[in-house]
mmJSON file of the N, C-alpha and C atoms, coordinates in Angstrom:
{"data_MODEL":{"atom_site":{
"group_PDB":["ATOM","ATOM","ATOM","ATOM","ATOM","ATOM","ATOM","ATOM","ATOM","ATOM","ATOM","ATOM","ATOM","ATOM","ATOM","ATOM","ATOM","ATOM","ATOM","ATOM","ATOM","ATOM","ATOM","ATOM","ATOM","ATOM","ATOM","ATOM","ATOM","ATOM","ATOM","ATOM","ATOM","ATOM","ATOM","ATOM","ATOM","ATOM","ATOM","ATOM","ATOM","ATOM","ATOM","ATOM","ATOM","ATOM","ATOM","ATOM","ATOM","ATOM","ATOM","ATOM","ATOM","ATOM","ATOM","ATOM","ATOM","ATOM","ATOM","ATOM","ATOM","ATOM","ATOM","ATOM","ATOM","ATOM","ATOM","ATOM","ATOM","ATOM","ATOM","ATOM","ATOM","ATOM","ATOM","ATOM","ATOM","ATOM","ATOM","ATOM","ATOM","ATOM","ATOM","ATOM","ATOM","ATOM","ATOM","ATOM","ATOM","ATOM","ATOM","ATOM","ATOM","ATOM","ATOM","ATOM","ATOM","ATOM","ATOM","ATOM","ATOM","ATOM","ATOM","ATOM","ATOM","ATOM","ATOM","ATOM","ATOM","ATOM","ATOM","ATOM","ATOM","ATOM","ATOM","ATOM","ATOM","ATOM","ATOM","ATOM","ATOM","ATOM","ATOM","ATOM","ATOM","ATOM","ATOM","ATOM","ATOM","ATOM","ATOM","ATOM","ATOM","ATOM","ATOM","ATOM","ATOM","ATOM","ATOM","ATOM","ATOM","ATOM","ATOM","ATOM","ATOM","ATOM","ATOM","ATOM","ATOM","ATOM","ATOM","ATOM","ATOM","ATOM","ATOM","ATOM","ATOM","ATOM","ATOM","ATOM","ATOM","ATOM","ATOM","ATOM","ATOM","ATOM","ATOM","ATOM","ATOM","ATOM","ATOM","ATOM","ATOM","ATOM","ATOM","ATOM","ATOM","ATOM","ATOM","ATOM","ATOM","ATOM","ATOM","ATOM","ATOM","ATOM","ATOM","ATOM","ATOM","ATOM","ATOM","ATOM","ATOM","ATOM","ATOM","ATOM","ATOM","ATOM","ATOM","ATOM","ATOM","ATOM","ATOM","ATOM","ATOM","ATOM","ATOM","ATOM","ATOM","ATOM","ATOM","ATOM","ATOM","ATOM","ATOM","ATOM","ATOM","ATOM","ATOM","ATOM","ATOM","ATOM"],
"id":[1,2,3,4,5,6,7,8,9,10,11,12,13,14,15,16,17,18,19,20,21,22,23,24,25,26,27,28,29,30,31,32,33,34,35,36,37,38,39,40,41,42,43,44,45,46,47,48,49,50,51,52,53,54,55,56,57,58,59,60,61,62,63,64,65,66,67,68,69,70,71,72,73,74,75,76,77,78,79,80,81,82,83,84,85,86,87,88,89,90,91,92,93,94,95,96,97,98,99,100,101,102,103,104,105,106,107,108,109,110,111,112,113,114,115,116,117,118,119,120,121,122,123,124,125,126,127,128,129,130,131,132,133,134,135,136,137,138,139,140,141,142,143,144,145,146,147,148,149,150,151,152,153,154,155,156,157,158,159,160,161,162,163,164,165,166,167,168,169,170,171,172,173,174,175,176,177,178,179,180,181,182,183,184,185,186,187,188,189,190,191,192,193,194,195,196,197,198,199,200,201,202,203,204,205,206,207,208,209,210,211,212,213,214,215,216,217,218,219,220,221,222],
"type_symbol":["N","C","C","N","C","C","N","C","C","N","C","C","N","C","C","N","C","C","N","C","C","N","C","C","N","C","C","N","C","C","N","C","C","N","C","C","N","C","C","N","C","C","N","C","C","N","C","C","N","C","C","N","C","C","N","C","C","N","C","C","N","C","C","N","C","C","N","C","C","N","C","C","N","C","C","N","C","C","N","C","C","N","C","C","N","C","C","N","C","C","N","C","C","N","C","C","N","C","C","N","C","C","N","C","C","N","C","C","N","C","C","N","C","C","N","C","C","N","C","C","N","C","C","N","C","C","N","C","C","N","C","C","N","C","C","N","C","C","N","C","C","N","C","C","N","C","C","N","C","C","N","C","C","N","C","C","N","C","C","N","C","C","N","C","C","N","C","C","N","C","C","N","C","C","N","C","C","N","C","C","N","C","C","N","C","C","N","C","C","N","C","C","N","C","C","N","C","C","N","C","C","N","C","C","N","C","C","N","C","C","N","C","C","N","C","C","N","C","C","N","C","C"],
"label_atom_id":["N","CA","C","N","CA","C","N","CA","C","N","CA","C","N","CA","C","N","CA","C","N","CA","C","N","CA","C","N","CA","C","N","CA","C","N","CA","C","N","CA","C","N","CA","C","N","CA","C","N","CA","C","N","CA","C","N","CA","C","N","CA","C","N","CA","C","N","CA","C","N","CA","C","N","CA","C","N","CA","C","N","CA","C","N","CA","C","N","CA","C","N","CA","C","N","CA","C","N","CA","C","N","CA","C","N","CA","C","N","CA","C","N","CA","C","N","CA","C","N","CA","C","N","CA","C","N","CA","C","N","CA","C","N","CA","C","N","CA","C","N","CA","C","N","CA","C","N","CA","C","N","CA","C","N","CA","C","N","CA","C","N","CA","C","N","CA","C","N","CA","C","N","CA","C","N","CA","C","N","CA","C","N","CA","C","N","CA","C","N","CA","C","N","CA","C","N","CA","C","N","CA","C","N","CA","C","N","CA","C","N","CA","C","N","CA","C","N","CA","C","N","CA","C","N","CA","C","N","CA","C","N","CA","C","N","CA","C","N","CA","C","N","CA","C","N","CA","C","N","CA","C","N","CA","C","N","CA","C"],
"label_alt_id":[null,null,null,null,null,null,null,null,null,null,null,null,null,null,null,null,null,null,null,null,null,null,null,null,null,null,null,null,null,null,null,null,null,null,null,null,null,null,null,null,null,null,null,null,null,null,null,null,null,null,null,null,null,null,null,null,null,null,null,null,null,null,null,null,null,null,null,null,null,null,null,null,null,null,null,null,null,null,null,null,null,null,null,null,null,null,null,null,null,null,null,null,null,null,null,null,null,null,null,null,null,null,null,null,null,null,null,null,null,null,null,null,null,null,null,null,null,null,null,null,null,null,null,null,null,null,null,null,null,null,null,null,null,null,null,null,null,null,null,null,null,null,null,null,null,null,null,null,null,null,null,null,null,null,null,null,null,null,null,null,null,null,null,null,null,null,null,null,null,null,null,null,null,null,null,null,null,null,null,null,null,null,null,null,null,null,null,null,null,null,null,null,null,null,null,null,null,null,null,null,null,null,null,null,null,null,null,null,null,null,null,null,null,null,null,null,null,null,null,null,null,null],
"label_comp_id":["UNK","UNK","UNK","UNK","UNK","UNK","UNK","UNK","UNK","UNK","UNK","UNK","UNK","UNK","UNK","UNK","UNK","UNK","UNK","UNK","UNK","UNK","UNK","UNK","UNK","UNK","UNK","UNK","UNK","UNK","UNK","UNK","UNK","UNK","UNK","UNK","UNK","UNK","UNK","UNK","UNK","UNK","UNK","UNK","UNK","UNK","UNK","UNK","UNK","UNK","UNK","UNK","UNK","UNK","UNK","UNK","UNK","UNK","UNK","UNK","UNK","UNK","UNK","UNK","UNK","UNK","UNK","UNK","UNK","UNK","UNK","UNK","UNK","UNK","UNK","UNK","UNK","UNK","UNK","UNK","UNK","UNK","UNK","UNK","UNK","UNK","UNK","UNK","UNK","UNK","UNK","UNK","UNK","UNK","UNK","UNK","UNK","UNK","UNK","UNK","UNK","UNK","UNK","UNK","UNK","UNK","UNK","UNK","UNK","UNK","UNK","UNK","UNK","UNK","UNK","UNK","UNK","UNK","UNK","UNK","UNK","UNK","UNK","UNK","UNK","UNK","UNK","UNK","UNK","UNK","UNK","UNK","UNK","UNK","UNK","UNK","UNK","UNK","UNK","UNK","UNK","UNK","UNK","UNK","UNK","UNK","UNK","UNK","UNK","UNK","UNK","UNK","UNK","UNK","UNK","UNK","UNK","UNK","UNK","UNK","UNK","UNK","UNK","UNK","UNK","UNK","UNK","UNK","UNK","UNK","UNK","UNK","UNK","UNK","UNK","UNK","UNK","UNK","UNK","UNK","UNK","UNK","UNK","UNK","UNK","UNK","UNK","UNK","UNK","UNK","UNK","UNK","UNK","UNK","UNK","UNK","UNK","UNK","UNK","UNK","UNK","UNK","UNK","UNK","UNK","UNK","UNK","UNK","UNK","UNK","UNK","UNK","UNK","UNK","UNK","UNK","UNK","UNK","UNK","UNK","UNK","UNK"],
"label_asym_id":["A","A","A","A","A","A","A","A","A","A","A","A","A","A","A","A","A","A","A","A","A","A","A","A","A","A","A","A","A","A","A","A","A","A","A","A","A","A","A","A","A","A","A","A","A","A","A","A","A","A","A","A","A","A","A","A","A","A","A","A","A","A","A","A","A","A","A","A","A","A","A","A","A","A","A","A","A","A","A","A","A","A","A","A","A","A","A","A","A","A","A","A","A","A","A","A","A","A","A","A","A","A","A","A","A","A","A","A","A","A","A","A","A","A","A","A","A","A","A","A","A","A","A","A","A","A","A","A","A","A","A","A","A","A","A","A","A","A","A","A","A","A","A","A","A","A","A","A","A","A","A","A","A","A","A","A","A","A","A","A","A","A","A","A","A","A","A","A","A","A","A","A","A","A","A","A","A","A","A","A","A","A","A","A","A","A","A","A","A","A","A","A","A","A","A","A","A","A","A","A","A","A","A","A","A","A","A","A","A","A","A","A","A","A","A","A","A","A","A","A","A","A"],
"label_entity_id":["1","1","1","1","1","1","1","1","1","1","1","1","1","1","1","1","1","1","1","1","1","1","1","1","1","1","1","1","1","1","1","1","1","1","1","1","1","1","1","1","1","1","1","1","1","1","1","1","1","1","1","1","1","1","1","1","1","1","1","1","1","1","1","1","1","1","1","1","1","1","1","1","1","1","1","1","1","1","1","1","1","1","1","1","1","1","1","1","1","1","1","1","1","1","1","1","1","1","1","1","1","1","1","1","1","1","1","1","1","1","1","1","1","1","1","1","1","1","1","1","1","1","1","1","1","1","1","1","1","1","1","1","1","1","1","1","1","1","1","1","1","1","1","1","1","1","1","1","1","1","1","1","1","1","1","1","1","1","1","1","1","1","1","1","1","1","1","1","1","1","1","1","1","1","1","1","1","1","1","1","1","1","1","1","1","1","1","1","1","1","1","1","1","1","1","1","1","1","1","1","1","1","1","1","1","1","1","1","1","1","1","1","1","1","1","1","1","1","1","1","1","1"],
"label_seq_id":[1,1,1,2,2,2,3,3,3,4,4,4,5,5,5,6,6,6,7,7,7,8,8,8,9,9,9,10,10,10,11,11,11,12,12,12,13,13,13,14,14,14,15,15,15,16,16,16,17,17,17,18,18,18,19,19,19,20,20,20,21,21,21,22,22,22,23,23,23,24,24,24,25,25,25,26,26,26,27,27,27,28,28,28,29,29,29,30,30,30,31,31,31,32,32,32,33,33,33,34,34,34,35,35,35,36,36,36,37,37,37,38,38,38,39,39,39,40,40,40,41,41,41,42,42,42,43,43,43,44,44,44,45,45,45,46,46,46,47,47,47,48,48,48,49,49,49,50,50,50,51,51,51,52,52,52,53,53,53,54,54,54,55,55,55,56,56,56,57,57,57,58,58,58,59,59,59,60,60,60,61,61,61,62,62,62,63,63,63,64,64,64,65,65,65,66,66,66,67,67,67,68,68,68,69,69,69,70,70,70,71,71,71,72,72,72,73,73,73,74,74,74],
"pdbx_PDB_ins_code":[null,null,null,null,null,null,null,null,null,null,null,null,null,null,null,null,null,null,null,null,null,null,null,null,null,null,null,null,null,null,null,null,null,null,null,null,null,null,null,null,null,null,null,null,null,null,null,null,null,null,null,null,null,null,null,null,null,null,null,null,null,null,null,null,null,null,null,null,null,null,null,null,null,null,null,null,null,null,null,null,null,null,null,null,null,null,null,null,null,null,null,null,null,null,null,null,null,null,null,null,null,null,null,null,null,null,null,null,null,null,null,null,null,null,null,null,null,null,null,null,null,null,null,null,null,null,null,null,null,null,null,null,null,null,null,null,null,null,null,null,null,null,null,null,null,null,null,null,null,null,null,null,null,null,null,null,null,null,null,null,null,null,null,null,null,null,null,null,null,null,null,null,null,null,null,null,null,null,null,null,null,null,null,null,null,null,null,null,null,null,null,null,null,null,null,null,null,null,null,null,null,null,null,null,null,null,null,null,null,null,null,null,null,null,null,null,null,null,null,null,null,null],
"Cartn_x":[0.754,0.058,0.788,2.1,2.943,3.565,3.46,4.244,3.284,2.017,1.149,0.73,0.115,-0.408,0.589,1.266,2.289,1.828,0.448,-0.087,0.683,1.184,1.863,3.149,3.698,5.009,4.9,3.701,3.431,4.125,4.011,4.525,6.094,6.736,8.173,8.631,7.878,8.25,8.158,7.109,6.9,8.031,8.361,9.428,10.77,11.011,12.276,12.275,11.138,11.04,11.241,10.657,10.846,12.289,12.943,14.358,15.201,14.909,15.738,15.452,14.235,13.977,14.583,14.617,15.296,16.744,17.367,18.816,19.179,18.311,18.524,18.069,17.462,16.889,15.916,14.958,13.967,12.547,11.52,10.157,9.706,9.386,8.934,7.632,7.419,6.038,4.963,3.761,2.595,2.224,2.398,2.055,0.666,0.561,-0.813,-1.471,-0.828,-1.441,-1.618,-2.803,-3.039,-3.187,-4.066,-4.387,-4.384,-3.365,-3.388,-4.515,-4.956,-5.984,-5.238,-5.8,-5.258,-5.16,-3.979,-3.722,-3.113,-3.113,-2.547,-1.152,-0.152,1.184,1.697,1.202,1.65,2.055,2.859,3.321,3.434,3.242,3.475,4.887,5.749,7.091,7.984,9.168,10.136,10.65,10.712,11.107,12.314,13.211,14.271,13.782,14.173,13.676,14.463,15.138,15.9,14.907,14.803,13.968,14.626,14.386,14.982,14.101,12.766,11.786,10.935,10.536,9.62,8.645,7.428,6.423,5.813,5.696,5.005,3.854,2.651,1.439,0.917,0.465,-0.023,-1.423,-2.431,-3.785,-4.355,-4.766,-5.198,-6.63,-7.084,-8.384,-8.49,-9.608,-9.859,-9.246,-8.855,-8.327,-6.894,-6.129,-4.742,-3.921,-3.637,-2.994,-1.606,-0.711,0.584,1.172,2.01,2.751,4.23,5.166,6.521,7.054,7.681,8.349,9.835,10.559,12.035,12.567,13.782,14.483,15.905,16.398,17.758,18.646,19.668,20.647,21.945,22.388,23.623,24.747],
"Cartn_y":[-1.212,0.047,1.271,1.159,2.352,2.696,1.857,2.069,2.613,2.776,3.191,2.081,2.412,1.388,1.171,0.011,-0.224,-1.248,-1.58,-2.513,-3.821,-4.169,-5.464,-5.593,-4.449,-4.511,-4.813,-4.806,-4.898,-6.153,-7.318,-8.494,-8.424,-7.85,-7.828,-6.835,-5.684,-4.693,-5.279,-6.068,-6.716,-7.776,-8.507,-9.526,-8.851,-7.723,-6.917,-6.519,-5.969,-5.54,-6.762,-7.874,-8.972,-9.532,-9.542,-9.883,-8.885,-7.628,-6.603,-6.686,-6.889,-6.958,-8.167,-9.31,-10.449,-10.277,-9.647,-9.351,-8.389,-7.465,-6.454,-6.981,-8.15,-8.767,-7.867,-7.304,-6.455,-6.782,-6.385,-6.49,-5.089,-4.734,-3.339,-3.032,-1.805,-1.357,-1.398,-1.48,-1.438,0.032,0.496,1.957,2.342,3.455,3.97,3.192,2.244,1.512,2.416,2.641,3.459,2.666,1.583,0.784,-0.702,-1.554,-2.928,-3.705,-4.72,-5.666,-6.603,-6.669,-7.506,-8.985,-9.587,-10.949,-11.115,-9.976,-9.953,-9.39,-10.131,-9.722,-8.807,-7.529,-6.454,-5.262,-4.341,-3.266,-1.985,-0.864,0.41,0.903,0.044,0.416,-0.656,-0.284,-1.218,-2.106,-3.384,-4.363,-5.194,-5.457,-6.383,-7.798,-8.582,-9.961,-10.79,-11.818,-12.638,-13.665,-13.817,-14.898,-15.62,-16.947,-17.762,-18.022,-17.828,-18.136,-16.887,-16.573,-15.441,-15.864,-15.331,-15.598,-14.255,-14.152,-12.973,-13.468,-13.039,-13.356,-12.22,-12.408,-11.345,-11.788,-10.992,-11.306,-10.158,-10.558,-9.49,-9.686,-8.677,-8.747,-9.907,-10.522,-11.577,-12.851,-13.097,-14.345,-14.647,-13.641,-13.816,-13.749,-14.892,-15.003,-15.726,-15.337,-15.953,-15.911,-16.785,-16.741,-17.19,-16.523,-16.908,-17.131,-18.262,-18.563,-18.586,-17.847,-17.846,-18.323,-18.842,-19.3,-18.877,-18.463,-17.977,-19.18,-19.32,-20.429,-19.861,-20.436,-19.984,-20.982],
"Cartn_z":[-0.013,0.03,0.004,0.413,0.567,-0.73,-1.804,-3.034,-4.15,-3.898,-4.926,-5.849,-6.957,-7.873,-8.993,-8.93,-9.979,-11.032,-11.011,-11.987,-12.119,-13.29,-13.409,-12.749,-12.28,-11.647,-10.145,-9.648,-8.193,-7.564,-8.227,-7.717,-7.635,-8.609,-8.631,-7.569,-7.441,-6.342,-5.0,-4.818,-3.473,-3.221,-4.231,-4.049,-3.706,-4.424,-4.105,-2.66,-2.21,-0.776,0.187,-0.168,0.678,0.747,-0.302,-0.278,0.447,0.247,0.913,2.455,2.874,4.313,4.916,4.116,4.668,4.815,3.766,3.848,4.991,5.334,6.357,7.744,7.77,9.015,9.694,8.927,9.479,8.875,9.607,9.122,8.901,7.709,7.447,8.085,8.415,8.975,7.948,8.381,7.547,7.303,6.092,5.81,6.133,6.918,7.223,8.336,9.017,10.085,11.303,11.767,12.928,14.226,14.126,15.267,14.86,15.221,14.782,15.485,14.832,15.422,16.383,17.62,18.633,18.151,18.341,17.87,16.508,15.693,14.401,14.432,13.974,14.144,13.078,13.093,12.19,13.087,12.461,13.312,12.401,13.051,12.348,12.538,13.196,13.411,12.729,12.284,11.773,12.903,12.733,13.686,13.146,14.072,13.788,13.879,12.885,12.891,11.769,12.179,11.22,10.699,9.423,8.873,7.732,7.664,6.679,5.454,5.642,4.63,4.488,3.243,3.021,1.918,2.002,0.994,0.461,-0.779,-1.389,-2.19,-1.799,-2.526,-3.327,-4.502,-5.331,-5.889,-5.554,-5.958,-6.861,-7.997,-8.976,-9.384,-10.132,-10.735,-11.753,-11.861,-12.813,-12.474,-11.194,-10.763,-11.094,-11.512,-11.81,-10.473,-9.912,-8.602,-8.637,-7.885,-7.829,-6.406,-6.101,-4.795,-5.131,-4.499,-4.572,-3.154,-2.93,-1.602,-1.887,-0.968,-1.126,0.247,0.204,1.374,1.378,2.518,2.595,2.75,1.909,2.033,2.538,3.664,4.3,4.246],
"occupancy":[1.0,1.0,1.0,1.0,1.0,1.0,1.0,1.0,1.0,1.0,1.0,1.0,1.0,1.0,1.0,1.0,1.0,1.0,1.0,1.0,1.0,1.0,1.0,1.0,1.0,1.0,1.0,1.0,1.0,1.0,1.0,1.0,1.0,1.0,1.0,1.0,1.0,1.0,1.0,1.0,1.0,1.0,1.0,1.0,1.0,1.0,1.0,1.0,1.0,1.0,1.0,1.0,1.0,1.0,1.0,1.0,1.0,1.0,1.0,1.0,1.0,1.0,1.0,1.0,1.0,1.0,1.0,1.0,1.0,1.0,1.0,1.0,1.0,1.0,1.0,1.0,1.0,1.0,1.0,1.0,1.0,1.0,1.0,1.0,1.0,1.0,1.0,1.0,1.0,1.0,1.0,1.0,1.0,1.0,1.0,1.0,1.0,1.0,1.0,1.0,1.0,1.0,1.0,1.0,1.0,1.0,1.0,1.0,1.0,1.0,1.0,1.0,1.0,1.0,1.0,1.0,1.0,1.0,1.0,1.0,1.0,1.0,1.0,1.0,1.0,1.0,1.0,1.0,1.0,1.0,1.0,1.0,1.0,1.0,1.0,1.0,1.0,1.0,1.0,1.0,1.0,1.0,1.0,1.0,1.0,1.0,1.0,1.0,1.0,1.0,1.0,1.0,1.0,1.0,1.0,1.0,1.0,1.0,1.0,1.0,1.0,1.0,1.0,1.0,1.0,1.0,1.0,1.0,1.0,1.0,1.0,1.0,1.0,1.0,1.0,1.0,1.0,1.0,1.0,1.0,1.0,1.0,1.0,1.0,1.0,1.0,1.0,1.0,1.0,1.0,1.0,1.0,1.0,1.0,1.0,1.0,1.0,1.0,1.0,1.0,1.0,1.0,1.0,1.0,1.0,1.0,1.0,1.0,1.0,1.0,1.0,1.0,1.0,1.0,1.0,1.0,1.0,1.0,1.0,1.0,1.0,1.0],
"B_iso_or_equiv":[0.0,0.0,0.0,0.0,0.0,0.0,0.0,0.0,0.0,0.0,0.0,0.0,0.0,0.0,0.0,0.0,0.0,0.0,0.0,0.0,0.0,0.0,0.0,0.0,0.0,0.0,0.0,0.0,0.0,0.0,0.0,0.0,0.0,0.0,0.0,0.0,0.0,0.0,0.0,0.0,0.0,0.0,0.0,0.0,0.0,0.0,0.0,0.0,0.0,0.0,0.0,0.0,0.0,0.0,0.0,0.0,0.0,0.0,0.0,0.0,0.0,0.0,0.0,0.0,0.0,0.0,0.0,0.0,0.0,0.0,0.0,0.0,0.0,0.0,0.0,0.0,0.0,0.0,0.0,0.0,0.0,0.0,0.0,0.0,0.0,0.0,0.0,0.0,0.0,0.0,0.0,0.0,0.0,0.0,0.0,0.0,0.0,0.0,0.0,0.0,0.0,0.0,0.0,0.0,0.0,0.0,0.0,0.0,0.0,0.0,0.0,0.0,0.0,0.0,0.0,0.0,0.0,0.0,0.0,0.0,0.0,0.0,0.0,0.0,0.0,0.0,0.0,0.0,0.0,0.0,0.0,0.0,0.0,0.0,0.0,0.0,0.0,0.0,0.0,0.0,0.0,0.0,0.0,0.0,0.0,0.0,0.0,0.0,0.0,0.0,0.0,0.0,0.0,0.0,0.0,0.0,0.0,0.0,0.0,0.0,0.0,0.0,0.0,0.0,0.0,0.0,0.0,0.0,0.0,0.0,0.0,0.0,0.0,0.0,0.0,0.0,0.0,0.0,0.0,0.0,0.0,0.0,0.0,0.0,0.0,0.0,0.0,0.0,0.0,0.0,0.0,0.0,0.0,0.0,0.0,0.0,0.0,0.0,0.0,0.0,0.0,0.0,0.0,0.0,0.0,0.0,0.0,0.0,0.0,0.0,0.0,0.0,0.0,0.0,0.0,0.0,0.0,0.0,0.0,0.0,0.0,0.0],
"pdbx_formal_charge":[null,null,null,null,null,null,null,null,null,null,null,null,null,null,null,null,null,null,null,null,null,null,null,null,null,null,null,null,null,null,null,null,null,null,null,null,null,null,null,null,null,null,null,null,null,null,null,null,null,null,null,null,null,null,null,null,null,null,null,null,null,null,null,null,null,null,null,null,null,null,null,null,null,null,null,null,null,null,null,null,null,null,null,null,null,null,null,null,null,null,null,null,null,null,null,null,null,null,null,null,null,null,null,null,null,null,null,null,null,null,null,null,null,null,null,null,null,null,null,null,null,null,null,null,null,null,null,null,null,null,null,null,null,null,null,null,null,null,null,null,null,null,null,null,null,null,null,null,null,null,null,null,null,null,null,null,null,null,null,null,null,null,null,null,null,null,null,null,null,null,null,null,null,null,null,null,null,null,null,null,null,null,null,null,null,null,null,null,null,null,null,null,null,null,null,null,null,null,null,null,null,null,null,null,null,null,null,null,null,null,null,null,null,null,null,null,null,null,null,null,null,null],
"auth_seq_id":[1,1,1,2,2,2,3,3,3,4,4,4,5,5,5,6,6,6,7,7,7,8,8,8,9,9,9,10,10,10,11,11,11,12,12,12,13,13,13,14,14,14,15,15,15,16,16,16,17,17,17,18,18,18,19,19,19,20,20,20,21,21,21,22,22,22,23,23,23,24,24,24,25,25,25,26,26,26,27,27,27,28,28,28,29,29,29,30,30,30,31,31,31,32,32,32,33,33,33,34,34,34,35,35,35,36,36,36,37,37,37,38,38,38,39,39,39,40,40,40,41,41,41,42,42,42,43,43,43,44,44,44,45,45,45,46,46,46,47,47,47,48,48,48,49,49,49,50,50,50,51,51,51,52,52,52,53,53,53,54,54,54,55,55,55,56,56,56,57,57,57,58,58,58,59,59,59,60,60,60,61,61,61,62,62,62,63,63,63,64,64,64,65,65,65,66,66,66,67,67,67,68,68,68,69,69,69,70,70,70,71,71,71,72,72,72,73,73,73,74,74,74],
"auth_comp_id":["UNK","UNK","UNK","UNK","UNK","UNK","UNK","UNK","UNK","UNK","UNK","UNK","UNK","UNK","UNK","UNK","UNK","UNK","UNK","UNK","UNK","UNK","UNK","UNK","UNK","UNK","UNK","UNK","UNK","UNK","UNK","UNK","UNK","UNK","UNK","UNK","UNK","UNK","UNK","UNK","UNK","UNK","UNK","UNK","UNK","UNK","UNK","UNK","UNK","UNK","UNK","UNK","UNK","UNK","UNK","UNK","UNK","UNK","UNK","UNK","UNK","UNK","UNK","UNK","UNK","UNK","UNK","UNK","UNK","UNK","UNK","UNK","UNK","UNK","UNK","UNK","UNK","UNK","UNK","UNK","UNK","UNK","UNK","UNK","UNK","UNK","UNK","UNK","UNK","UNK","UNK","UNK","UNK","UNK","UNK","UNK","UNK","UNK","UNK","UNK","UNK","UNK","UNK","UNK","UNK","UNK","UNK","UNK","UNK","UNK","UNK","UNK","UNK","UNK","UNK","UNK","UNK","UNK","UNK","UNK","UNK","UNK","UNK","UNK","UNK","UNK","UNK","UNK","UNK","UNK","UNK","UNK","UNK","UNK","UNK","UNK","UNK","UNK","UNK","UNK","UNK","UNK","UNK","UNK","UNK","UNK","UNK","UNK","UNK","UNK","UNK","UNK","UNK","UNK","UNK","UNK","UNK","UNK","UNK","UNK","UNK","UNK","UNK","UNK","UNK","UNK","UNK","UNK","UNK","UNK","UNK","UNK","UNK","UNK","UNK","UNK","UNK","UNK","UNK","UNK","UNK","UNK","UNK","UNK","UNK","UNK","UNK","UNK","UNK","UNK","UNK","UNK","UNK","UNK","UNK","UNK","UNK","UNK","UNK","UNK","UNK","UNK","UNK","UNK","UNK","UNK","UNK","UNK","UNK","UNK","UNK","UNK","UNK","UNK","UNK","UNK","UNK","UNK","UNK","UNK","UNK","UNK"],
"auth_asym_id":["A","A","A","A","A","A","A","A","A","A","A","A","A","A","A","A","A","A","A","A","A","A","A","A","A","A","A","A","A","A","A","A","A","A","A","A","A","A","A","A","A","A","A","A","A","A","A","A","A","A","A","A","A","A","A","A","A","A","A","A","A","A","A","A","A","A","A","A","A","A","A","A","A","A","A","A","A","A","A","A","A","A","A","A","A","A","A","A","A","A","A","A","A","A","A","A","A","A","A","A","A","A","A","A","A","A","A","A","A","A","A","A","A","A","A","A","A","A","A","A","A","A","A","A","A","A","A","A","A","A","A","A","A","A","A","A","A","A","A","A","A","A","A","A","A","A","A","A","A","A","A","A","A","A","A","A","A","A","A","A","A","A","A","A","A","A","A","A","A","A","A","A","A","A","A","A","A","A","A","A","A","A","A","A","A","A","A","A","A","A","A","A","A","A","A","A","A","A","A","A","A","A","A","A","A","A","A","A","A","A","A","A","A","A","A","A","A","A","A","A","A","A"],
"auth_atom_id":["N","CA","C","N","CA","C","N","CA","C","N","CA","C","N","CA","C","N","CA","C","N","CA","C","N","CA","C","N","CA","C","N","CA","C","N","CA","C","N","CA","C","N","CA","C","N","CA","C","N","CA","C","N","CA","C","N","CA","C","N","CA","C","N","CA","C","N","CA","C","N","CA","C","N","CA","C","N","CA","C","N","CA","C","N","CA","C","N","CA","C","N","CA","C","N","CA","C","N","CA","C","N","CA","C","N","CA","C","N","CA","C","N","CA","C","N","CA","C","N","CA","C","N","CA","C","N","CA","C","N","CA","C","N","CA","C","N","CA","C","N","CA","C","N","CA","C","N","CA","C","N","CA","C","N","CA","C","N","CA","C","N","CA","C","N","CA","C","N","CA","C","N","CA","C","N","CA","C","N","CA","C","N","CA","C","N","CA","C","N","CA","C","N","CA","C","N","CA","C","N","CA","C","N","CA","C","N","CA","C","N","CA","C","N","CA","C","N","CA","C","N","CA","C","N","CA","C","N","CA","C","N","CA","C","N","CA","C","N","CA","C","N","CA","C","N","CA","C","N","CA","C","N","CA","C","N","CA","C"],
"pdbx_PDB_model_num":[1,1,1,1,1,1,1,1,1,1,1,1,1,1,1,1,1,1,1,1,1,1,1,1,1,1,1,1,1,1,1,1,1,1,1,1,1,1,1,1,1,1,1,1,1,1,1,1,1,1,1,1,1,1,1,1,1,1,1,1,1,1,1,1,1,1,1,1,1,1,1,1,1,1,1,1,1,1,1,1,1,1,1,1,1,1,1,1,1,1,1,1,1,1,1,1,1,1,1,1,1,1,1,1,1,1,1,1,1,1,1,1,1,1,1,1,1,1,1,1,1,1,1,1,1,1,1,1,1,1,1,1,1,1,1,1,1,1,1,1,1,1,1,1,1,1,1,1,1,1,1,1,1,1,1,1,1,1,1,1,1,1,1,1,1,1,1,1,1,1,1,1,1,1,1,1,1,1,1,1,1,1,1,1,1,1,1,1,1,1,1,1,1,1,1,1,1,1,1,1,1,1,1,1,1,1,1,1,1,1,1,1,1,1,1,1,1,1,1,1,1,1]
}}}
């Protein structure tokens, strides 16, 4: 939501953000989040977190859906 409408490039942009956040060991904040729902693990603040697996899902109009899972290999 923080990047605007990138149409067909949205999936690639999200995947780049996921890879960058995994490399930096952070979880980016949710743009515009004012009050999180209790029990849902989202934050309006940047958090430090090391993760080995990430998933990017992309849901589009007309049922064009895709998911990419990546894993850090060390």
